[in-house]
N, C-alpha and C positions, 0 to 999 in steps of 0.2 A: 690188669691189662691183659686182653688178650693178646696174643701175638704168634701170628701164622708165622711159618717158613714152608717152605717149598723146593723141591728140586726134583732131577731125573730131566731136565730140560737139554738139549744138544741138537746136533747136526747129523742129519739121518737121512737117506736117500728116499726117495719117491718109492711106497710100495714099501717102507720097513716099519717099524715100531717103537715105540718110547711110553715109558709109563712115569709119569708124574703122582709125586709123593706131597703131602702136605702135613705138616704136625701143628698142633695148638697148644699152646701152652698159657698159663696164666690164668686159668679155670678150671674148678673143681669139679663142675657137673658137665655132663653131655649137653653139645651144641645142639641147637632145635635143628639146624638146616646147615650143610656144607656144600659149596660148589665150587668149578670153575668159571672162570670169564677167560676170555681173550681178545688182544686186541693189535691188530695189526698198523703198521705206519699208513696215517692220514685216514684211518676209518675207527669208527665206535669201538666200546667194549661191550662185549656182547656176551650172554650167559651163553654156556657150551653145554653145561650139566650140573644135577644139582643133587643132593640125598635128601630125606627128613627122615631120620628115624632109618628104618631101613629102605624104605622106598628111592629107588633110584629115577628119575627122570632126564631123559634127552631134551635138551630143552634148544639144541638146534639141529633142523630139520639135516643139514649137509654132514653132520658126524653120526647119525642115528644109529646106522649099521655097522658101524669101525670103532666109535670110540666106548667105553663103560665106565661108567664112575661106581666106587664102592665105598665101603668103611674100613676101616683095620680091625682087627681085632683090639688095639691099643684105643683107649676114649680118645675120640675128638684127632682121629686119623683117614683121612680119605685119599684116594689113590684114583688118577684117570688112565685108563690103559686105553692107546693111542695105536690103533692098528691102520695098516693099510693107508699108511700119512699118503697128503700129497702134498705139493706145493704149496696151494694156497692156505693149509694148516699154519702154514709161518705166522707166527705171531706169540708177542708175550702172553704168557698162560698167567694167571692170577688164582690164587686161591682165595676164597672168601668164607666168609659164616655170619648165623644170625645166631643170638641169643633164645629167642621166642619168636613167635607166630606172629607178632605184631610189631616187630623189629625189622628195622633195612638190612641190608647188606654192610653192617656196620665195622665190621673187621677184614682187613684185607693185607695178603700177603705182599713182599716187595716184588715180585713175579719173576718167573722163569722162562728164559729166550729158548725156542724151539724153532729150528730152521731146516726146512724140508726142502733137499735139494730136488731138481728135476734130473 
């Protein structure tokens, strides 16, 4: 069973930065795709950014020039560097993974809270 663990969330002032980390365990092969979602209270869960192999995609227009997703050197590790944070970035951020191109977002982390104060 694949297990994802996020870390790096917290409270930051507007304009600040945070780096989220996600480590996957329980799988010996490289995950096909890893990504970051976020969900604010009362809102739907949105895909923020994803990375397939070495190709990153910023899926959310509002973060395209501020957030960067990357893979770590360790297998099945992914980061989300968040710069110039805004109060509207406040949400629970979830790491998710797919094992192959035909799979859905099958595996999820427990989420990490990011709060941006104005």
